[in-house]
C-alpha positions as CSV (number, residue, x, y, z in Angstrom):
1,X,6.9,58.6,136.0
2,X,9.5,56.8,134.1
3,X,8.5,53.4,132.6
4,X,10.2,50.4,134.0
5,X,13.1,48.9,131.9
6,X,11.9,45.4,132.8
7,X,9.4,44.5,130.0
8,X,7.5,41.9,132.2
9,X,6.9,44.5,134.8
10,X,5.9,47.1,132.1
11,X,3.4,44.7,130.5
12,X,2.1,43.9,133.9
13,X,1.5,47.6,134.8
14,X,-0.2,48.0,131.4
15,X,-2.7,45.3,132.1
16,X,-3.3,46.6,135.5
17,X,-3.9,50.1,134.3
18,X,-6.4,48.8,131.7
19,X,-8.3,47.1,134.6
20,X,-8.4,50.4,136.6
21,X,-9.4,52.3,133.4
22,X,-12.4,50.0,132.7
23,X,-13.7,50.5,136.4
24,X,-14.1,54.3,135.5
25,X,-16.3,53.7,132.6
26,X,-20.1,53.9,132.6
27,X,-21.8,50.4,132.8
28,X,-23.3,50.2,129.3
29,X,-23.5,47.0,127.3
30,X,-20.7,48.1,125.0
31,X,-18.4,49.2,127.7
32,X,-18.8,46.0,129.5
33,X,-18.3,43.7,126.6
34,X,-15.4,45.8,125.0
35,X,-13.9,46.0,128.6
36,X,-14.0,42.2,128.9
37,X,-12.1,41.9,125.7
38,X,-9.6,44.5,126.7
39,X,-9.0,42.7,130.0
40,X,-8.3,39.5,128.1
41,X,-6.0,41.0,125.4
42,X,-4.1,43.3,127.8
43,X,-3.3,40.5,130.1
44,X,-2.2,38.3,127.2
45,X,0.4,40.8,126.1
46,X,2.3,40.2,129.3
47,X,1.5,36.6,129.8
48,X,2.8,35.7,126.4
49,X,5.8,37.8,126.8
50,X,6.7,35.9,130.0
51,X,6.2,32.7,128.0
52,X,8.6,33.8,125.4
53,X,11.1,34.3,128.1
54,X,10.9,30.6,128.9
55,X,11.6,29.7,125.3
56,X,12.4,26.2,123.9
57,X,14.4,27.7,121.1
58,X,14.6,30.7,118.9
59,X,11.6,29.7,116.8
60,X,9.5,29.3,120.0
61,X,10.8,32.8,121.2
62,X,9.8,34.5,118.0
63,X,6.4,32.7,117.9
64,X,5.5,33.7,121.4
65,X,6.7,37.3,120.8
66,X,4.5,37.5,117.8
67,X,1.5,36.4,119.8
68,X,2.3,39.0,122.5
69,X,2.4,41.6,119.6
70,X,-0.8,40.4,118.2
71,X,-2.4,40.7,121.6
72,X,-1.0,44.3,121.8
73,X,-2.6,45.1,118.4
74,X,-5.9,43.6,119.7
75,X,-5.7,45.7,122.9
76,X,-5.2,48.8,120.8
77,X,-8.3,48.0,118.9
78,X,-10.5,47.6,122.0
79,X,-8.9,50.7,123.6
80,X,-9.7,52.8,120.6
81,X,-13.3,51.9,120.6
82,X,-13.6,52.7,124.4
83,X,-11.7,55.9,123.9
84,X,-14.0,57.1,121.1
85,X,-17.2,56.0,122.9
86,X,-16.1,57.4,126.4
87,X,-15.0,61.0,125.7
88,X,-15.2,61.8,129.5
89,X,-12.2,59.4,130.1
90,X,-10.1,60.4,127.1
91,X,-7.1,61.5,129.2
92,X,-6.8,58.0,130.8
93,X,-7.4,56.2,127.6
94,X,-4.9,58.4,125.6
95,X,-2.1,57.4,128.0
96,X,-3.1,53.7,127.5
97,X,-3.1,54.1,123.8
98,X,0.3,55.6,123.8
99,X,1.7,52.8,126.1
100,X,0.4,49.9,124.0
101,X,1.8,51.5,120.9
102,X,5.2,51.8,122.7
103,X,5.0,48.2,123.7
104,X,4.0,47.1,120.2
105,X,7.1,48.8,118.9
106,X,9.3,47.3,121.4
107,X,8.0,43.9,120.7
108,X,8.5,44.3,117.0
109,X,12.0,45.5,117.5
110,X,12.9,42.4,119.5
111,X,11.2,40.2,116.9
112,X,13.3,41.9,114.2
113,X,16.7,41.6,116.2
114,X,15.9,37.9,117.1
115,X,15.0,37.0,113.6
116,X,18.4,38.0,112.2
């Protein structure tokens, strides 16, 4: 299925897929705690991107985009932990890891373009 061009929608779908993924994991202490962190950071990618679109100026836009990118990097960290510790769900987590890396690259490209 092709990814939506609208980055607000794409970040929303990423956060949604992370929540669906977490529901498939065994209810261990580490999965629960790491899952909570992933819920927070994955939602923050999109929330901060939406805030960036309501910018007060170019500096504000770049600042919010950098926060969104930072949250993408954090999401990738939690996904990697969950991926390594839950081999039975690797197909699902691999697609999420691929998507968050794509989102990070897109955000970096927007930051670079806007900063010039």
